[in-house]
Wavefront OBJ file of the C-alpha trace (Angstrom):
o trace
v 20.239 -6.816 -22.699
v 21.223 -7.488 -19.104
v 18.831 -8.426 -16.310
v 19.040 -6.664 -12.954
v 17.696 -8.887 -10.141
v 16.723 -7.143 -6.888
v 14.979 -8.223 -3.696
v 11.802 -6.159 -4.187
v 12.682 -3.626 -1.495
v 12.766 0.127 -2.039
v 16.410 0.082 -1.010
v 17.130 -2.576 -3.631
v 15.335 -0.598 -6.329
v 17.363 2.524 -5.560
v 20.567 0.481 -5.583
v 19.650 -0.804 -9.053
v 19.598 2.815 -10.238
v 22.968 3.429 -8.583
v 24.503 0.377 -10.299
v 23.103 1.415 -13.682
v 24.768 4.812 -13.519
v 28.033 3.258 -12.390
v 28.110 0.590 -15.101
v 26.128 2.224 -17.948
v 25.150 -1.173 -19.415
v 22.547 0.257 -21.805
v 19.020 -1.117 -21.724
v 18.338 -3.492 -18.853
v 15.401 -5.506 -17.555
v 14.552 -5.128 -13.878
v 12.991 -8.132 -12.114
v 12.506 -9.250 -8.528
v 14.072 -12.428 -7.176
v 10.632 -14.029 -6.974
v 9.967 -13.411 -10.670
v 13.456 -14.137 -11.971
v 13.947 -17.177 -14.174
v 17.609 -17.780 -15.107
v 18.382 -17.747 -18.811
v 21.607 -19.310 -20.089
v 21.776 -16.760 -22.915
v 21.123 -13.586 -20.894
v 23.539 -12.171 -18.339
v 22.127 -10.995 -15.035
v 23.393 -8.941 -12.123
v 22.235 -9.539 -8.552
v 21.592 -6.180 -6.918
v 22.515 -6.216 -3.233
v 20.696 -3.610 -1.125
v 23.191 -1.231 0.432
v 22.005 1.635 2.620
v 24.772 3.995 1.493
v 24.016 3.655 -2.209
v 20.256 3.823 -1.665
v 20.589 6.976 0.450
v 22.611 8.704 -2.257
v 19.963 7.998 -4.886
v 17.105 8.976 -2.559
v 18.759 12.263 -1.575
v 19.456 12.941 -5.244
v 15.766 12.514 -6.014
v 14.818 14.795 -3.122
v 17.045 17.505 -4.540
v 15.398 17.246 -7.957
v 11.759 16.478 -7.172
v 9.155 18.392 -5.127
v 7.571 16.632 -2.128
v 4.458 15.783 -4.116
v 6.484 13.771 -6.599
v 8.461 12.050 -3.847
v 5.142 10.843 -2.449
v 4.055 9.677 -5.912
v 7.306 7.754 -6.144
v 6.677 6.047 -2.806
v 3.013 5.316 -3.595
v 3.997 3.734 -6.899
v 6.480 1.513 -5.110
v 3.733 0.401 -2.702
v 1.669 -0.868 -5.650
v 4.064 -3.845 -5.678
v 3.612 -4.545 -9.381
v 6.518 -5.508 -11.690
v 5.415 -2.847 -14.156
v 5.557 -0.217 -11.414
v 9.087 -1.238 -10.420
v 10.220 -0.904 -14.026
v 8.488 2.464 -14.372
v 10.184 3.741 -11.199
v 13.595 2.580 -12.380
v 13.200 4.229 -15.785
v 11.625 7.322 -14.229
v 14.558 7.767 -11.836
v 17.144 7.341 -14.590
v 15.228 9.869 -16.680
v 15.044 12.421 -13.839
v 18.790 12.215 -13.230
v 19.584 12.462 -16.940
v 17.199 15.272 -17.907
v 16.965 18.955 -17.108
v 15.232 20.137 -13.888
v 11.450 19.984 -14.177
v 11.484 16.794 -16.240
v 8.836 15.303 -13.924
v 6.291 17.591 -15.600
v 6.871 16.008 -18.994
v 3.837 13.731 -19.191
v 4.801 12.883 -22.727
v 7.408 10.620 -21.183
v 5.793 7.182 -20.675
v 7.547 6.573 -17.366
v 6.459 9.899 -15.886
v 2.901 9.108 -16.932
v 3.057 5.542 -15.575
v 4.304 6.682 -12.159
v 1.625 9.365 -11.958
v -1.216 7.008 -12.900
v -0.092 4.251 -10.538
v 0.273 6.688 -7.639
v -3.312 7.860 -8.190
v -4.575 4.259 -7.945
v -2.677 3.671 -4.711
v -3.908 6.948 -3.200
v -7.482 5.986 -4.118
v -7.072 2.666 -2.325
v -5.650 4.482 0.705
v -8.670 6.783 0.923
v -11.073 3.851 0.574
v -9.367 1.949 3.365
v -9.643 5.016 5.593
v -13.327 5.341 4.760
v -14.448 1.712 4.854
v -12.456 0.118 7.685
v -14.691 -1.013 10.561
v -13.111 -2.149 13.819
v -14.428 -4.910 16.056
v -13.876 -4.889 19.813
v -12.073 -8.072 20.874
v -12.269 -9.880 24.198
v -8.835 -8.565 25.218
v -9.921 -4.949 24.750
v -8.235 -4.256 21.411
v -10.106 -2.971 18.370
v -9.272 -5.176 15.382
v -9.799 -4.980 11.628
v -8.492 -7.352 8.952
v -8.056 -6.003 5.427
v -6.897 -7.300 2.046
v -6.253 -4.169 -0.065
v -5.089 -4.261 -3.674
v -1.929 -2.387 -2.721
v 0.326 -2.193 0.332
v -1.356 0.867 1.851
v -0.693 0.246 5.555
v 2.263 2.694 5.608
v -0.021 5.364 4.116
v -2.981 4.975 6.504
v -0.928 4.744 9.706
v -1.041 8.442 10.601
v -4.759 8.763 9.867
v -5.778 6.050 12.321
v -3.211 7.034 14.934
v -4.630 10.553 15.008
v -8.288 9.568 14.722
v -8.253 6.762 17.306
v -5.573 8.031 19.662
v -7.457 6.954 22.809
v -7.844 3.249 22.044
v -5.631 0.292 21.206
v -6.129 -1.059 17.714
v -4.756 -3.478 15.154
v -5.136 -3.225 11.385
v -3.888 -6.423 9.781
v -3.195 -7.024 6.087
v -4.069 -10.709 5.778
v -2.545 -11.093 2.293
v 0.801 -9.501 3.107
v 0.830 -11.101 6.566
v 1.707 -8.054 8.622
v -0.170 -5.349 10.437
v -0.077 -2.188 12.518
v -0.596 -2.177 16.281
v -1.228 1.047 18.223
v -0.587 0.768 21.982
v -1.775 4.282 22.941
v 1.765 5.630 22.523
v 3.145 4.551 19.167
v 2.367 2.409 16.138
v 4.379 -0.763 15.647
v 4.575 -3.231 12.781
v 3.531 -6.727 13.858
v 3.140 -10.245 12.504
v 0.681 -12.706 14.007
v -0.294 -16.356 13.771
v -4.045 -16.716 13.460
v -6.287 -19.579 14.461
v -9.320 -17.773 13.087
v -10.816 -19.254 9.886
v -11.836 -15.757 8.803
v -9.229 -13.131 9.629
v -11.335 -10.360 8.097
v -14.059 -10.825 10.698
v -13.088 -12.814 13.822
v -15.489 -15.349 15.326
v -17.892 -14.256 18.058
v -15.830 -16.131 20.650
v -12.906 -13.758 20.055
v -15.026 -10.630 20.484
v -16.042 -8.734 23.589
v -19.483 -9.165 25.100
v -20.448 -5.670 23.952
v -19.451 -6.118 20.311
v -22.751 -7.744 19.347
v -24.599 -4.795 20.873
v -22.365 -2.336 18.998
v -23.156 -4.162 15.763
v -26.910 -4.098 16.356
v -26.860 -0.415 17.270
v -24.833 0.493 14.190
v -27.143 -1.452 11.861
v -30.200 0.170 13.468
v -28.644 3.607 13.015
v -27.835 2.859 9.384
v -31.404 1.712 8.722
v -32.940 4.753 10.434
v -30.694 7.139 8.486
v -31.474 5.444 5.179
v -34.171 7.024 2.996
v -35.710 4.183 0.979
v -37.459 6.513 -1.469
v -34.113 8.015 -2.485
v -32.320 4.699 -2.921
v -29.938 4.752 -5.900
v -28.106 1.451 -6.065
v -26.041 2.377 -9.124
v -24.697 5.548 -7.487
v -24.154 3.724 -4.207
v -22.022 1.035 -5.843
v -20.084 3.725 -7.691
v -19.061 5.341 -4.395
v -18.878 2.115 -2.359
v -17.725 -0.695 -4.706
v -18.988 -4.151 -3.760
v -15.503 -5.478 -3.084
v -15.380 -3.218 -0.006
v -18.722 -4.362 1.414
v -17.006 -7.160 3.368
v -15.560 -4.471 5.674
v -18.865 -2.747 6.359
v -20.878 -3.802 9.409
v -24.110 -2.577 7.835
v -23.627 -4.964 4.900
v -23.292 -8.077 7.046
v -26.298 -10.357 7.393
l 1 2 3 4 5 6 7 8 9 10 11 12 13 14 15 16 17 18 19 20 21 22 23 24 25 26 27 28 29 30 31 32 33 34 35 36 37 38 39 40 41 42 43 44 45 46 47 48 49 50 51 52 53 54 55 56 57 58 59 60 61 62 63 64 65 66 67 68 69 70 71 72 73 74 75 76 77 78 79 80 81 82 83 84 85 86 87 88 89 90 91 92 93 94 95 96 97 98 99 100 101 102 103 104 105 106 107 108 109 110 111 112 113 114 115 116 117 118 119 120 121 122 123 124 125 126 127 128 129 130 131 132 133 134 135 136 137 138 139 140 141 142 143 144 145 146 147 148 149 150 151 152 153 154 155 156 157 158 159 160 161 162 163 164 165 166 167 168 169 170 171 172 173 174 175 176 177 178 179 180 181 182 183 184 185 186 187 188 189 190 191 192 193 194 195 196 197 198 199 200 201 202 203 204 205 206 207 208 209 210 211 212 213 214 215 216 217 218 219 220 221 222 223 224 225 226 227 228 229 230 231 232 233 234 235 236 237 238 239 240 241 242 243 244 245 246 247 248 249 250 251 252 253
């Protein structure tokens, strides 16, 4: 067995597929550079990302898969898990080797793995869209720090650009150390150095004078809308898992 080592990028993953079809080495193991541990008894091939090769594979997939499956492919990649990378590699090789419509064969383990992983990523996307709460900073920008399970920023960009088109905002993934900044015209990817001890919720000194009032008003609204007699904690946690409470203003003490 040969090991294919790639840089973890989508371009690198697609190039790994290209190299496999060119070389036909048989069964291979796909690993990222960060996870690769050299083995004196196992040959490995460093996959260099090349736009031309990646484009050929991507266009080939587009010609064989409907848009829904192309999105599943991308969502699975955004899960960032080694198992997902392997599933995508095997899935792509299978699609190119099988008859048209092979993506509907859920008896294939790689088709099933891609589908299941994409569902998890889409679920995280929807939860981020539902549970993100911005805070108004002293410089007039609305800020929210997040730490999602998957890299969902590329998926939620359009939602927030359309919903909050009249205000500047930043959504920052504190684990992946990059974020999205909307300047009233376009969304840009940014990286920032923070002095804040808690990047999820900045200190009061970084917030505008009105932010405390906004927080009080929102909590009062939440309390007035709540019907104590109909409280169902089990159902509430099912729809709003506790790991998302850190984003919710109404859950803060």
